[in-house]
N, C-alpha and C positions, 0 to 999 in steps of 0.2 A: 422527513421521517421524524416523528415526535421524540424530543430528547429523552425520555425515559426508556423508550425502545432502543434507540442508538446507544445509550449508555449500557443497557442490559446485554446488546449484541456485542459492542465492544469488550465488555468484561468476559463474555464467553470466548470470544475469539483469542484475547489474551491468554485466558487460562488453557485453552487447547494448544495454543503455539508455544507454550512452556512445557508440555509433556515430552518426555523422552521418545515417544512414537514420533511426534510431529517434527521434533528436531533432527531425529535420525531420517525421516523421509526427505526433509528439505535438504539435509547434508548430501544424501544420495543424488540429489538433483543439482547439487553444486550450489544450492542456495544457503545464505545465513539469515536465519530468522532474527527479524527485528520486530518489537511490538511497540506500539504507540497509542495513545488515546485518540478519542473523536477529533479533537482540536488539533494535535500534532499531525495526524493523517491528513486533515484538510489542508493545513499549511504545506505539507509535503506534496499533495497532488497538485495543488495550485501552483508551487514551485516548478514541479515537472512539466506542467502543461506549459508554462512560461518558457521554460528552457527549450523544451523539443519544439515548441511553436516556432520559436525564433530559429532553431536550426532548420526546420523544415522550409520556413520562408527563406532563410539565406541559400538554401540549396535548390530554391524554386521547384520543390516537389509538387506534382499536380497528381490527382486521383482521377483514373480513368473510369 
């Protein structure tokens, strides 16, 4: 995705996620909204893939 598009999309997501409606809706689902920019989100996803990938390998999980 081109950086200007990613930056605009990120800014809109952050703006929406700070609204009372979004915060209330997420709270009703038991979620705690947290916002992060594209670079932080990328690091978060990479860390989660590593974390859960290691757990899946350790548990010897197989897809049928």
